[in-house]
C-alpha positions, 0 to 999 in steps of 0.5 A: 663627201670624198668617201661617198664619191669613191663608192661604186656607182651601183653601190651608191645608188642601190645601197644608199641613195634609193632609200632617201627621199627626193627631198633629201637628195635635193638638199644634198644637191643644194649643199654641193652647188659649189663643191668640187665633187658636184659634177661627180654627184650629178653623174652618180644620181643620174638614173637613180630610182627612188623608192619613196617620194617623201613626207609631202603628199604631192610633188610640186612642178618645180621639183618635178622639173628638178628630177627630170633634169637630173634623170632621177626616177620615182617609183611613186608619183603624186601629181596635183593638177590645177587650172594654171598647172605648169605640169602639162608643158613639162610632161608634154615637152620635156620630161615624159620619160620620168614615168618610166619606172613609176609603179604607183600614180596619183593624179588629182584635180583638173586632169583630163583625157589628153594629159592622163593618156599622155602620162599613162602611155609612159607607165609600162610598170604601173601597178596602181593608179588613183584618178580623182576629179575635182568638182570645181572644174569641167575637165573630165576623164572619160573611157578613153583614159581607161582604154589607154590604161588597159593598153599600156598597163596590163599588170595593173593591180589597183584602180581607184577612180573618184567623181569621174562621171564620164567613165562608163561600163565601156571603159571598165569592161576594157580594164577587166579584159586586159588587166586580169591581175586586178586586186583592188577596184574602187569606183566612187560616184561612178556612172557604171552598171552591173554589166561592167562589174560582172565583167570584172568578176569573171576576168579578175577573179583575184579581186580582194577589195571592191568599193562601189560607193555612190554607184547607185545603179548597181544591183544584187546581180553585181554582188552575186557575181563577185561572190561567185567568182572572187572568193578571195574578197576581203573588203566590200564597200557598197555605201549608198547603193540602194538596190542592194538587198539581203540576197547578194549579201547572203551570197557574199557570206556563203562564198567570201568567208575571208571577208574582213571589212563590210560597209552597207551604210544607207542600204535600206533593204538590208535586214537581220537575215543577211547580217546574221548569215555574215556573222555565222560564215565570215567570222574573221570580220573586223569592221562592219558598218550597218548604219541606216539599215533595217537591222535589229538587236539580233544582228548586233548580238550575232555579230559580236558573238560570232566575230570575236576579232571585231574592231569596229561596229557602226549601227548609227541610225538603225531605228530597230536597235535598242540600247536598253535591250542590248544592255540586258543581253550583255549584262548576262553575257559579261565577256561579250558585253565587254567587247561590245562596250569597246566598239559600240559607243551607244552602250556607254550612255546611262 
């Protein structure tokens, strides 16, 4: 301990402490409760910015208070709000400054506008945010939270929102207009339409990841606009978007040739036409989910033939896919059959 205390403060914080987890520092603090160097230790850790949170997913309220009292800052802050959460009083009254250096923020559970906006207003360094509402409560995050996010976090790169059904096009348009560096947008079960996604595509042209799972009002217009303006796209997830057809996926295949991940699960309007086009143009594809679509054997054969780096292929529930026909084809093309055997479990059966 004596040798540690002799280290210059900057070296102690930057070359040693910042690479420990907050739980490691708590243990160090606890071990020194009655040590003669305790005051020096507290002075040295005051103001340290920790790169990692630790193994646990979410920070407990007691630990949040501990880091607040010692002015230890976290790059990544994961908060779980319950109905009886005491985070609210801590954040509102004492430790709102703890978000000064936060770059990655996760808020789950019973989180509403007031708390979300209070936290976001202190997150000027924020790069990514994950807001997931718990269906068990009536507390809602609305467009006001996204408007606050746009106002205070113009450098935002990643936005993940799940089950926040009060968020509409209004909030997402505000994000598009103020956060041009957005690279990843994931809206799960959102009440948005083409208007906001088209706005995202025209303002956030560096977008690489787009997930619109369960956003059932999204149509081809959104995806065509994304393909036209965001040609760096590498991941597209449009599960349970029933209005998507071959037209927009063909546009993706034409303009977004770097695509590596595509999930079209449950899109009944998807046929061989667009999947064959994907196979011919997006040869770097690694993951393809076309379960419960209207594709046939022709799509799978084209994908495996052209996308040689394929790692995952899911075509479960496709009535027009015949395992016997595929066996016949790949028996005659042994090297492709070997690839397919590793990624398409149906062929393993006799």
